[in-house]
C-alpha positions in Angstrom: 118.7 80.3 -156.1 119.4 82.9 -158.7 120.6 86.2 -158.2 118.2 89.2 -159.6 120.0 91.1 -162.4 119.9 92.9 -165.6 122.7 92.4 -168.3 122.8 94.4 -171.4 123.6 91.9 -174.6 126.9 93.8 -175.2 127.9 93.2 -171.8 127.2 89.7 -172.1 130.3 87.3 -172.9 131.0 86.6 -176.3 132.1 82.6 -177.6 133.6 81.4 -180.8 131.7 78.3 -182.3 132.2 76.4 -185.7 130.0 77.5 -188.1 129.2 79.8 -191.1 130.4 83.2 -191.9 128.6 86.0 -191.0 127.7 84.6 -187.3 128.3 86.3 -184.1 127.5 84.3 -180.2 126.8 86.1 -177.1 126.3 83.7 -173.9 123.0 85.6 -172.2 122.8 83.2 -169.2 125.6 80.6 -168.8 124.7 76.9 -167.3 123.9 76.3 -164.2 122.6 79.9 -163.3 118.7 78.8 -163.6 118.5 74.9 -163.3 118.0 72.9 -166.3 117.9 76.5 -168.8 120.7 78.2 -170.8 120.4 81.4 -173.1 122.8 82.8 -176.2 122.5 85.9 -178.4 122.8 85.0 -182.3 123.6 88.1 -184.3 123.5 86.4 -188.6 125.1 89.1 -191.2 123.2 87.7 -194.1 123.9 86.5 -196.5 124.7 83.0 -194.2 123.1 79.7 -193.5 123.8 78.8 -189.9 124.7 75.3 -190.0 122.3 72.5 -189.5 122.7 71.0 -186.0 120.5 68.2 -184.2 120.2 68.4 -179.8 119.2 66.1 -177.2 117.1 69.0 -175.4 115.1 71.2 -176.5 115.5 74.9 -178.0 113.3 78.0 -178.3 114.8 80.7 -180.9 113.0 84.2 -179.9 113.8 86.2 -182.9 113.3 90.1 -182.7 115.1 91.1 -185.9 116.0 90.8 -189.3 114.6 88.6 -191.9 115.3 85.0 -193.2 114.4 81.5 -192.8 114.3 78.5 -190.0 114.9 74.9 -191.5 113.4 72.4 -189.3 113.3 68.8 -190.4 113.6 70.0 -194.0 110.7 72.3 -193.6 111.8 76.0 -194.4 109.8 78.7 -193.0 110.0 82.3 -193.6 111.0 84.7 -190.7 109.5 87.7 -191.6 108.5 89.5 -188.3 109.4 89.2 -184.7 108.3 85.4 -183.5 109.1 82.3 -181.5 110.8 79.3 -183.0 110.2 75.8 -181.2 112.5 73.0 -182.1 111.8 69.8 -180.0 115.0 67.6 -179.0 116.1 65.5 -181.8 114.6 68.1 -184.6 117.4 69.3 -187.2 117.3 72.7 -187.3 119.1 75.5 -189.2 118.9 79.2 -189.7 119.4 81.5 -192.9 119.4 85.1 -192.8 118.4 87.2 -195.8 121.0 89.2 -198.4 122.1 92.7 -196.3 120.2 91.9 -193.7 121.3 91.6 -189.7 118.6 88.6 -188.0 118.8 88.5 -184.6 117.4 86.0 -182.2 117.4 84.1 -178.6 117.6 80.6 -177.9 116.8 79.4 -175.1 117.9 75.4 -174.4 115.8 73.5 -171.9 118.5 70.5 -171.0 117.1 67.4 -169.1 
C-alpha cells in the first residue's frame, strides 16, 4: 500500500529522454508505487514539438500551463487553457508549444 506523501514538483527526480529540444522531464510518481500507474511532469519551452509517440497503455495529459497544440492520430487540437487530453492506447500523439511560451503538463500512464 502506498504511503501518503506530498512532493513539490521541483523535488521530483529529473530524467532524460531522447526528444526534441526545449523539453525537460521529471518523474512525479514512479512505476510500482501505485499499481498500474506512473506519472511525470513535462515542461516544453516553445517553440518546440515533442516527437510523436504511440504506447501500449492509456495515457492522460493534465495540461495546466501555457498554450500550443496536441496532435492525436493526425488531428491537431488547440491547447489554449488548462484541460485534460485523453490518449487511448495505440494513439499516435505529440505536443507542440507555441513560440515564447512554456507549456506544462502532467502525464498519467495507466499500464495494464
